[in-house]
N, C-alpha and C positions, 0 to 999 in steps of 0.2 A: 325249615329252617329259618330263624326270626334274623330279618334284617338288617335287627341293630346287634346280632351275636358278635360276640369281639373275635379277631382271629388270633389265633396260637401266639404268645408271647416271644418263639423264635422267629415267628413269620412276621414282625411287627418292624416296619422301615425305621423309624424317628429319624429319617433323612441318614439312612448308610450310603457308605460309597455307591458309586452305580454299578450295575451289575454290569457283566461284561458285554461288551460292545459287539465284540464277533458273536456272540450268544444270541443277543439280540436278533442281528440282521440275520443269522441264520433262521431264527425263530419266524421272524417276519416274512423272510423266502416261503417257509413252508405253508403259513397260514395265506398269503398270496397264490399260492400253487394248487391250494385246498379250494380258494374261494374262485380261482378261474377253473378250474376244473369242473367245479360245479355249476359254472356258467356255459358248460358246454349242452346241458339238459335243455332241447327246444323249449322257448316261452318264458317258462319259468325261472329258468337256470342263473338268471341276472337278477333278479328278485332274490332268491335263497343265497345267492352268493355274495350280495348284500348286506342280506340279513346276516351271515355269517361272520363277516367282517366287523358290522355294526355289533352284535352280540356275544362275539366269541369270547370274551372276557368273563363275562357274569353268568354264562351258561353251567347249571349244577349238574352236570351227567358226571358217572363216575370217573369216566375214562379222559374228560377235562379237567373237573375238581375246579370252577371258577375260574379258568385260565384256558386260553386257547390252546390249541394242541401242538402248535409250534412251540409257545412257551411250556406246556410240559415237559415235550420231548427235551426242551433244552435246559428243563429244571430252573425254570425262572418261575414269578407272582408277580402279577400286578396286587399291590396292596394299596388299602387307603391309609393316609397319615393320619388319620383318628381313629382308626381300628377296628373301623367296622370291616363286613363283608365286601367284595368287589362283587355288585348284584348287576342285573341286565341297566337300571338306571345307569349306574355310574361307568359301565361297559359302553352305553352309547355316547358318554359324555367324552371318554376317552378317545373312540375309535371314530367318529363320523368325518372327520377329515381322512382316514384312510379308505374309508367304505366308498367315498368318491369316484377313486379310479374303478373298482366293480360295478358302478353304479352306470358306468357307461356302458357296460353289457347288454345292462337293461334297457338304455335308451336306445340303441340299434334297433328294438323291436319295436321300437314307437315311429310310425312313420311320420314325416317330415318335424314335428314339434321335438321328439326325442333326437334329431339328428343334428336340429338347430343347437341344440343345446349341448351337444356332445364336444365341440372344441373348447366352449365357456367352461364346461366342468373337467375338461381334461388340464386347460390351462391352471386351474385354480385347484386342484389334485396336484400338479407337478409343483407348484410353487409352493403348498402347503406339505409335501413331502418332501420339500430342501428345505424348509423351513424345520420341521420334524428331525430330520438327519442332523444340522447344525447342531440343535439343540441337546439331542443325544451325544454327540462328540464332544461339543464345548463344556456343558454345564457339568458343576462337580458332580450333582448328584443324578446326573443323566437324564431329569425329567424333561420331557418332549410335551410341547406344545398342551398334548391331549391328557399328559399327567397331570398340568397344572390346572386347567378345566375342571379335573375330576379329583383334584387331588389326592393324586396316586403315584405312586413308584414303583419299577420293577425293580425284583429282589432277586438273588438267588437264593434256591432251598435245596436243601438237601434229600429230599424225596423222590 
């Protein structure tokens, strides 16, 4: 599929009202559980779990359809405000701050250097997580920091 392909008109946000906060919260829990479950795979689990958190909204697998499994289950979709598809690049911009928490699981397997980074990454992840939650709840359009960076918005869809 072309990266510049326009999304369906029914899925274009044009800054719609924000998606249900409860649905977004449940979707986030589902995705976090998936990422941390992947992390139990010895040695490579942290890398794969972090990759899932980074790329989850840009993967074009039929069972995901360019959105995370949590968003698919909750009938949510991230869309770009310019109508282009959410691809891996957009997903990286949207989700890098969310992937920091899962990155800690990878740092656990890196002796000394990784262990030194864990408290720093954990603190940054916590602060960014709080900021993200505040944005989702308080902003009229529900766009979090990651949405603003990637020029996206999460909307509710019927599919």
